[in-house]
N, C-alpha and C positions, 0 to 999 in steps of 0.2 A: 506377679514374682519377676524380679529382674535379673537376667544373669548378665555378670561383667566381664566383659575379655580381658585380658590381660594387655601391657602396652605391644601396640606393631611393631615396636621400632628393637629392632635387635632380634626380631620373631620369625625372620622368613622364612615361609613354608610351614610356620607352623598351622594345624588345621586342626579345629572342634567341630561336631556334629552334635545336635540340640533338635531335642527330642520332646516335643508337649506330650505328657502321656493321662493328663487329667483332661475331663471335659468340659470344666466350667475355666471361666477366668480369660484373661488375656495375659501371654507370659512376652517380656523383652529380652533384647539379645541386644547389648550395648559395650561398644567401646572406651576407654578412657578421655574423656577430652584433650583435647581438640581434635582428636583422632576420631574418623566416619566409619560406618559398615555400608558399602556401598552410596558412598555419599552422604547420609543422613544419620543421625545421633543416636537415632536406633529403631531397630527393624522388632516385626510382631510376629507372634506363631498363636493364633484363633483357635483353630478348629483341634481336636483330640487328635493324636498321633500326626501332625504337622509336624517336618520336619525341616532344618536349613542345615547347609554344609558352609563354613567360611575357612578362608585363610588367609594370614598375612602375607603382603609383599615388602615385609620391615618397614613401611610408613602408614599402611592405612590397611582396613578389614575388608574383603571382600566375600559376599557370597557366591559359591560355587556350584549349588543346586538348592534348591527348594521344593517340597514335596507338600502341596498345599490340603488336599484332600477336597 
């Protein structure tokens, strides 16, 4: 499963929290190209109950906290 972030442009300060609630598979979080999330096109959540908080600075997305289990 892939969660697509909205554009970071004009969304400065917008925050999202992602939580992987199922045991199987890998879930990804991706911004719209050519934007990045911590410099990469996609970040993943692998373990059940792993979480990721992200924020937009108006140009790109950044991870503000991550709990991987």
